[in-house]
N, C-alpha and C positions, 0 to 999 in steps of 0.2 A: 795821273796816279795809276800805278799798277798794283795788283793786289793778287794775292795767292792764299787760298783757304786750305788748311790742312787740319787733320785730327790727331792728337796725341794718343800714346798706346793707353792711357788711363781715360780716354774718352773726351778729354777737354779739347776745346777748339784753340787753334792758333791761326792768326791772320797776319801775313807779311804785306808790308806796304813799301814802295819804292817809286823813285822819280824816273827810273829806267825799267825796261821789261825784265821780269823775274824769270830766270832760266836755271835748270839743273838743279832744282830743290825738290826731292821726291817725298821725303819723311819728315815729320815732326818729332823731335827727340822729347824725352821726359824723364827725370830722375825717378819717375813713379810708374809702376806698370798697372797697378789696380786703382779703380776709383777710390775717392776718400771714404765713402760709406757712411758718413756722418753728415749732419746738416745743422744750420743755425735755426733758432726760433726767436719769437718776439714776446716780450711781456710789457703790458700797459702800465705806466707810472701812474698811481692813483691820484696823486696831487697835480701833476703837471699835464695829464692826459697826453702823453707822448709815448711812442713805441721805443724800447730799447732792444738792441740785438744782443743774443747771447750765442757765442760760438767758442766754447772752451778749447776746442781742438787747436785754435790759432796759437796758443801757447807753444805749439810744436813746430812753428815755422822758423825758417832760416834767420839767424839774428847776427847781423854784422860779421859775416864769414871773412876769412883771408881771402886774397884775390885768387888764389888757386882752387877755391871752392866757391866761386862766384856762380850761382845758379842762372844769372842773366847774361853771362858770357856765351859765345857760340860754343857748340860742342867740338871739342878737339879729338878726344878720345871716345869712340862709340861705346867702350865698356864703362866709361863714366859720364853718362849724357847729362847735359844741362837742360834748360827750358828751350833753347834756341839753336837752329841749324846754322851751319855755315851757308854763305851765299851773299848775292849783292843786294840784300835788303837794307832799308833804311830805318824803318819803324816796325815794330813787332807788337802785337796785341794778343794776349792769350787768358784764358779763364784761370782766375786765381786759384791755386791748389787749396788755400785756406781761406774761403770767403766768408764775409760777414752776412752775406745774403746769397741765396742760390736758387737757381730754378728748380721747381718741383720739390721743395723743402719739405721734410716730414712733418706730420702733426706735432704741435708742441707738447711737451710734458705737461701733466697737470700742475696748477698752481693756485693760490689763492687770489691772484690777480688775473686780468683778462690776458689770454695768450693767443698766438696766431703762428702759423708757419713762417719762417724767415725767408719768404718768397723774395727774390730779386735776382741781381747779377753784379758780380765783382769782377773787374778785368784789370789786368796789369798792362801798362803801356810802356815799352822800352824805346826811349828817345833815340838811341844810337847803339852801334856795336862798341863803341870806344868807351870803356869803363872810366877813363881818365877825363872825358870831356864833360860837358854840362849843356843844358837846355840854352844857356846864353851864349855858348861858344859855336853853336852849329850855324852854318850858312843859312842865309835868309831863305833860300829855296827849300832847305831842309825844315825850317820852322813853318813855312807855308804848308809844306806836306803835312806836318803834325796837325795843323788846323783842319785840313781836309780829313785826316784820319779821325779827328774828334767829331767832325760832321757825319762821317760814315758810320761810326760807332753810335752816335746819338740816334741816326735814322733806323739802323738795324736793331739795336737794343730796345730803343724807344717804341719801336712798333709793336713790341709785345703787350698783349692786352692787360697783363699784370704790372706793368711798368709805368709809372706816373712822373718820374723825374729822373734825369741823367746828369750827374755831376762829375765831370773831370777835374782832377786836382793833383797837385804834387806836393809832397813833403820833402824838403831839401835840408839834410843836416841832422845829426844825431840830436841836436837841441830841439827839434821839433819831432822827435820820435821816429826817425827813418830807421829801417832795419837792414836796408841794403843800399850802398853808397853808389852802385851803378846808376847812371842817370835814368830815371823812370818815373812815371806817374801812375795813377790808378783812375779807374772809372767806376762809380758806385751808381747803379740803376735801382731805384727805390719803387716799392709797391704803393707808396703814397708820397705827396710832396712833404719833405722833412721840415721841421719847425723853422729853422732859419729862412731858407727860401720861400717857405709859405708865408711868413710874415712880410717879407719883401713884396711878394706878389700881392698880398692883401693891400698893402700901402700903394704899390703901383696901379692896382685896379681901381681903387678909390680916387686916386689922383687923376687917372684917365676919364673916369666917369664925370669928374668935375670940369676938366679943362680940355678934353680931347686931345691930350698930349701925354707924353711919357715923363714920369717924374725924374728919371736919369737924364733924359733927354734935356729937359730944362735945366737940370743942375749942371751938366756939361757945358751948356751955354753960358751960364754964369761963371763957371770956372774959366772958361776961355775969355771971357769979357774981363774979368778980374785979373787972370794971368799970373797972380802971385805964386800959385802952387803947381803951375804947369811943369812937367818934366818932358814931355814930348808933345808936338803939336804937328800932325801930318794933315794931308788933304782929307783923310777918310777916317783916322784913328787919333786917339789922344791918350795920354798918360798924365795923371796928376795926384798929388797928395791931397785927399779929400779934405774939405774945410773942417769937417767933423771927424777927422781920423781918430780911431781908438787905439792905435799903436804908433810908435815912433817909426818912421820911414814906411808906413802903410802907403801903398799906392793902388790906384784903379786904372785899369786898362780897358778901354772900349772903343767901339765904333762911335763916330760923332753922331750920325744918324742911327736910329734904332733898328736893330734886327732881332728877331725873336730867339733864333738858335744859330748854331754854327752852320746848319744846312741853308740858311737864308743870306749868307755872305755872298757878295759879289766877287769877282776876281780882283779888282782894284782894292775893295775893302779888306780882303784877306791879305793880300801883299802889304798894305800899310799896317795892318793890325800885327803881322809878323815883324815888321820894322819897329813898331812900337813896343812889343814884348822883348825883343833882342835889346832894344835901348836900355830899358829899365834894369833888365837882368845884368848887363855889362856895367851900369852905373853902380849897382848893388855891390858887385864884386870889386870894382875899383875904389868904391869908397872904403872898404874894409882891407883891402889887399889881401884877401883871402876869400875861399868860398862863403858866400853870404847865406845863412839859413833863413828859410821862409816856409809858409804854407800859401800856395797858390790855389785858389778856388775859382773856378768859372761857373757863373750863373747864368741860366738860360730859362726859356719858358718851359713849362710843363709838357709832357708828351702825352696829353690827353685827348688829342685829336681835335681839338677846339683852336681857333684862332686866338693869338694872344698879342694884340696891338700894344698893349700896355708893357710888355717885356722888352727888356734891352740886354742883349749879350755883353757881358763884361766880366773880367777877372778882378779879384780883390787879393791882394798880397798882405799877409799878416806876419812880419818879421818878429822875432822874440827880443831883439835887443832894445834896451833902453838907453844905454850909454856904451862907450867903447870899453868900459870895465865890467858892466853888470848885464845880466840877463833880465829880461821882462817876464816874470811869471804872473799869470792872473792870481789876483789876490782876493781877500774877502769880499770887498764891494763888487768886484767883477763876477766872481763865481756865485756868491750867495745872493746878491742882488741883481745881477745882471747890468750894474751901473758902473760904466767904465770911468777910470779916473786917470787923467794923462798929466804927466810933469814935463812934456815937451810940446811946443807949439807946432802945429802942421807947417806954418809958414817957414820956421826955421829949419825943419827938416827938408823941406822942399828946395829951400835955398842951397843946402849942402848938396843935394842931387843935382840941382841945376848947374852948379859950378864944375861938375865933373864932365869933360869931354870924352866921348867915345866915338868910334869910327865902326858902325855896323857893317859896312861893306868891306871891311879889311879882310 
């Protein structure tokens, strides 16, 4: 992996990553010359005991622009700069201009509830220069590089004393709220472990204390033995529709043996994980004969400086579709109660994905 660190005119950081040496790139462009000058803040929900971020300036961010105004394209005209330079880079990571969390955030305005500065970090991860491509259409070596990028960002961003959790994710498709169609994801680095991974961590810790093994490690062993819902089975990685899926076509992508974070992946694990990831993404698109919308979230151990043998790096995919005709939106029982209701069996959806043949090496 080759990297190049640059600074944008408005002070934001840009890091370029490539499978080959990076040469001839001197400057980091930006559509903005001055710092944002505003910062987010947090308010504590009085009934749920959870932080909520407020960043009203995010309403000014670019929303589904035409291709000629794509801010994630490379800069062609220096008089109309985008976020990215020309050059032989494969993946780019830069500070979000409109962050939900920011380093050195200002003190929160007064409120009747508990408040705090919106400290943290939000980064944009551009997967490729090709706006017409997608994560699942990239070569395996490119996806392996992306896994290395997520490891590098986890190590660098997670090293901050005010960062407790690093979450890479991708929203794909307008159906799940994407605002730019260019293939990209985001990284949110939080000042505390957010509610969902915190609950997962609590369950994993309790299970590890009882058994000396990981809860996901043992679940993967059961899924492999049962084999009904397997979508990919490699030497080091696995993809399956979980037996207790909450969404139709939900899949989990994981290493078979537990690793805590992206930083802990061995070379063979990373290569097989890239193959597993590409497999499910190609199957998604082949199933629908069009770009398949989803939220992909990668869960890993907290970045609190302590060992986490109970943690198991994995991705969870949440597609919005219920059937080929209707979208699945969260309804009363899911939103109000947190009790998911499914009208499709995981085994049936796994079978549909299993029956699709894809060639990840093509």
